N, C-alpha and C positions, 0 to 999 in steps of 0.2 A: 549294342552300340554304346551304351553308357560306360560299360567296362572298357571298351576300346578307347573311348575319349578320355577316361580317367587315366588309363595307362599311358597314353600319349602325353597328357598334361603332366603327370608325375615325372615322366622322362625328361621333359623340357626343364622342369624345375631342378631335377637332380643333376642334370648334365652340366659339367663344369670343366671346360678345357678339353684337350685331346684325350681320347680313349685308345690306348695302344691295343694292338691285336693281343688276344689272350695267349699266354704261353702254353703250347700244346705239349703233352707228355705221351710217351708210347703207351698204347693200349696192349696189355699183355698177350691176348690171343693173336693180334697182328704181329707183335714182336716175335712170338714163337714161330710163326710161319716164315717170317723174314730170316730168322736165325737158322731155320732148317735147310736153307738153300746151300747146296754143296758144289764147290768148284770142280771136284773130281768127276761128279756125275755129268756136269755140263760139258767138260772136256771129252768125256767118253762118248757122249751123244754126238758131238761135233765129229769126232773121229769116225764114228759108225756111219754117219751121213756121207762123209768124204769117201769111205770105203765102197760106196756104190758106183764110184768111177765117174758118173755123170748123173745129174738130175735135170738135164735139159729136156724140155717138153717134147722134142722130136725124137727122143729115145723111147717113147711110149710103145712103139710097135715091137721093139726088141728087148723090152725090160724083162728081167728074170727076177728070181727071189734075191739075188745078190748083186744085181747091176741094173742101173737105169732109174728113170723117174718113178715108175710104178713099183719097182722093188723098194725104193725109199718110202713111197707112200704107204705100202703095206707094213713096213717096219714101224713107221710113225703110228699107224692105226693100232698095231699090236701093242706098242708102248701105252697108248691111251687105254686100251682094253684092260691091260694089267692094272693101271691106275683105277679104272672104273670098278674093278672087282673089289677095291677097298673103300668104295664110296657109298656103300649101303644101298645100292640100287638107285642112286640119285644121278648117276652119270651115264649117258648114252653116247655111242661113237657111230658116226655116219660118214658117208662120202657124198659130196656134191659133185656129180659127174655129168658132163655134157659135151657135145661135139662143137668145138670152136671153128666157125667157118674160116675159109681162106681169107687173108687180108692182103693189102698191098705190100706188107712187110714179110709175108710168110709164103712158102712154096705150096702148101696144101692145108687142108683141114686137119685139126689135131684134137685128140681126146684130152679133155681137162678133168682133173679129179682132185678136189680139195678134201682135207680131212678135218672133221669138226667133232669136238668132244664137248657135250653140253652138260654142265653141272647145275641141276635144277635148284632154284631158290624157293624160299617159303612164301614170298610175296609176289603176286602177279604184277605185271606192268613194268618190270625193270629187268632189262637185259644188258649185260656188259660184255664186250668182246675184247679178248686179248689175242692179238694176231701176229702172224709172221707169214713168209712165203717159203716154200721148200724147193721150188725149181731154181735152176742156176744156169750160168752161161760160161763158155770159154770166150775166145775172141769173136765167135760167130754164134749168135743166139738162136740160130736155126740148125746148129750142128748137133745132131743126135748121136753121132758116133765118137766125137772127140772126148778128151779128158777134161773134165770140169769139176774140180774139187769142191768149190763153193763153201769153203770153211766159214769165212766171215759173212759172205753174201750168198746164202743167208742161213747157213747151218747154225751160226751163233744164235739167231733169234728163234729158230725151231727148237734148239736145245733149251732156251729160256722159257718158251711156252710149255714144253714138256715138264720142265722142272717146276714151274709155277703150278701146273696141274698136280704134280706129285705132292707138293707141300700144302696144297689148299683143299684137296679132294675130301679130306676127313671132316672139314668144317662145314657146318650148316649156315649158309648165307641167306640173307633176306632176298637179294637179287640173284637172278640166274646168270651164270657165267658161261660164255662160249669160248673155248680154247680152240683157235682156228689156225690151221697150217694151209695156206692157200697155194694153189697151183697157178701157173701162168702169169706171174707178176712181171717177169722180165720182158715180155713181148707186148704188154699193154694192160696190166692189172686185170687180166681176164678172170681169174678165179674169184677174186674179191668183188669185182664188178657184178658177176653173175649172182653171187650169194647176196650181196647188198640189195640188188634190185628184187630178188625173190623175197627177201625179208620185208622190203618196203611194200611190195604188192600184197603181202599178208598183214600189213600194218603192225608188224612186230615192234614192240616198244624198246628199241635199242637206245639206251640213255647215253652211253659213252663207248668209245673205241680207243684202245691203246694199241697202236701198231708198232712193231719192232722190225727194224731192217738195218743190218750192219752194226752190231753192238758188241763185238768181241775183240777189238784191237785197240790198244792204248797208245800206239805210236804212229803218227801220221807219216805220209810220204815225204814231207818236208822236214822230218826229224822232230817235230813238236810232239810233246807228250803231256797229257793232263789225265792221269789215271784216277783222278778224284772228281771228274766232271762228265756228265752226259748231256747231250743236247735234246731238247724237246721242241719240235716244230709244230706251229699251230696256225690255222687259217684265220685271216682277219674278217672277211665278209662271207657269211654263209650264203648258199644258193638262195636266190630270190630276195636278197636284201635290197631294199629301196635306197638308192644312193642319196636322194634328196633328204629322206628322213634321217639317214645315218649322219649326214652333214649337219642337219638341223640340231640333233641332240648330242653329237660328238661320240657316237658309239662305235667308231671304227676299230677300236682296240678292245672291244668287250663282246665278241662273238662267243657262243658256247664253247668253241674250241679254245679260245684264249682263257676263259674261266677255268676250263679243265687243266690247262697248262699251269695256271697260277696255283690251283689246288695241288698239283703234283709237286711244284717247286717248293711250296710251303711244307709239304708233308715229308718228302724224301729224307732231308737231313735229320729228321727226328728218329727215323727208323734205320737209316744207313749212315752212321757217323762218318764225318769227313768225306761225304760224297754229296755233290750238289748238282742241281739242274740248271743248265744254261738255257733260258727261254729264248728261242729264235722266233721272232714274230713274222713268220711267213709260212705258207702252206707246206713247203718242203724245201730242199736245197735248190739253189738258183736254177730255174728252168728244168727242174727234175721233179719226179713224182714218186708216190708210194701208195700202198693199198688203202691207207686212211682216206685218200681222195675219192675212192669208189663209194664209200659210205656218205661222204659229204655230197657227192653228185646225186646220190639216191635220196637225199633229203635228211640224212642224219647229221646234225650240225656239230655235235661234240665229238671230234676225232683228232688225235694227235699222233706224231711219229717220234719214237725214240731212235737216236743215232749216236754212235760214238763221237767223242769230241773232235777227233782229227782222223779223217779217212786216209787210206793209202791207195791211190789209184793204180799202182803197179800190181795190186792184188785183186782188182775188180775187172771182170770181163776180159781176162787176159789168158792167152795160151800159156801153159806151163813151160818155161824156158829160162835160160840164163843169157842175157845180152848185155855187153859192156860191163860185165862184172855185177850186174843187177839181177836178182832173182825175181821173176815174174810169176804170177799165178796165185790163186786164192787158196793157199796151202795151210794145213792145220798148225804148222810150227809158228805161224804168226798170231795165233790166238793167245791172248792173255787171259788165262782162266780166272784169275782173281778179279780182273776188271769185268769180265763177263758175269761173274758172281754178283758183283755190286750192281751191275745194270739189271740183272734179274731180280735182285732184292728190291730195287726201286720200283719195278713193275708190280711185284707181289704186294708191297706196302700200299701203293696207290689203288690197285685192284681190290685188295681186301678192305680198305677203307670205304671204297665206293659201294661194294656189295654187302658189307656188314652194317655200314652206317645208314643214316636216314636218307630217304629220297629227297631230292631238291624241292624247294617250295614251288608250287604251281602258280601260273597266271600272275607273276610278279609285275606290279604296275606302279606308276607314279601319277596319282590323280592330280590334275591341275585345275584349280578353280579360279585362282587369281595370282597376281604377283605376290611374292613373299620372300622372307629371309630364311625360312625353314624349309624342310623337305619332308613330305609325307609319302610313305610307301605302303602298299597293300599286297597281299598274297593269299594263296590258298594253302591250307594245312597239308603237310606231307606225311606219308607213311613213316612211322618210326620216330618222328620228331616230337620233342617235348618243349622245345623253345626255338627261337629264331634270333639270328644276329643280323643287324644292319652293318654293312661294311662301307667304308669310303676311302678314297685316296685322291691325291692331287691329280689333275688331268694329265700331267707329264710323268707320273710315277708308274713304273711297270707292275708293281705288286701292291696289294691292299695294304694300307697303312694303319687304319683305325677300325674299331669295332665296338658295337654296343649290343649287349644281350637285352632284348626287349620282352623276353618271356614268351609264354604260350598265347600269343595274340595273332591276329591277322591284319593288323594295321598299326602303324606307329609313326610318330613325327620326331625328327631329330633337328637340332638347330645347326644344320649344315647347309651351306649354299649350293644349290644345284647348278649354279653358274660356274662355281670355282672347283667343284669336286665331282668325281664319279662315284655313284652309289650302287650297292647291290644288296641282296639278301641271301642268307644261307640257313639251312636247317641244322639243329643240334639235337642229338639223342641223349638218352639217360646216361650213357657211358662217356659222354663228351665227344663222341665222333661227330664230324661235320661233313656236310655235303659241299660240292663246289658252289660257288656263288652264282646267282642268277641276276642278270642285268634287267632293270625294269623297263617296261613299255610305257611311254608317256601317253596319258589319256586325259583329254580335256573334258571337263564336266560342266 
């Protein structure tokens, strides 16, 4: 306790003015993985998925090795098995298969089967999920016989998950990584919901979920193009959040998903030059959803969705046709392979930093004894951490603005007003890798 008090006192004396965020530099092993992502492989994977004709859930009864949803499933699993053969016995490939009952939106029960490739880490207690969905739709999402190319929605993201596994499998990570290609997204997030709830029932320690859906097209239906931007959506209030407490402390913009989004936005430009994250502070596109929400509903609070900057709705859930001089359908010629490469690199950079770097600090709290002009924070040590940073920003700032490295302690005080600033804590390891920030719980003492 004397050491903690002395460290806090020294910090107060030494602190003079604003402390800008530290300038982060690429960590060579992560940069090597990011640089290994290839546009040609990504485009080839999208083309192969399109060649199955349809990946509609209701083609499961007629699927063959070269057509239908389960033909695509088996090909994805085969790709993962080839990758696993180069992972030194650390990667396993499984199916999560179950019978989805009939719903008001569907004509019959349907067999669902997600593909999961698990790359085991060296530290227990940390699982990171990189996900996509491989099912698709034409103009009717229960049409198992029609043509449904599904190039961008969501062949692009399946290709990204496969490519991420290829470039990451040889590395030994601290955290375990699950590369997931879910079935049944289009009709109700079925596959991800089944998997997330099974994992929650096992109390599996999923720390973060990076979900990808529609990440391969750089030109929107309105003609707008931003080939240097990807959107990341993040939920504001996690399940079970107490509204009164959120309003009392002003934490409505500091959920675990928001902190994960900030982490990604800070990191990506360091590893993918001239490519930036546009943070969208809502759970998903307006009144729409994605597989990351299955994990949030199951109690896993840190989950985000990657989406291209501008969608083209003439390519989503459309029958392939030409009408009024306009080509409809989710066709492979609309994939921008270089944009998909950068989107994949953004995922690899974030996932590698999460799984290689330190775990986030535990039980982060703001002890409150009396009114004061300073702020004290406490936390529990995290696996892999050698120091901790206290972060803060103005209440109306979207991103962290200031930081102070307080060393290897579990409590520190900074001369920052809790009334005027938002504060958090993140872990730092010996290589300078950092965890996402954790927002403190206010505790009266």
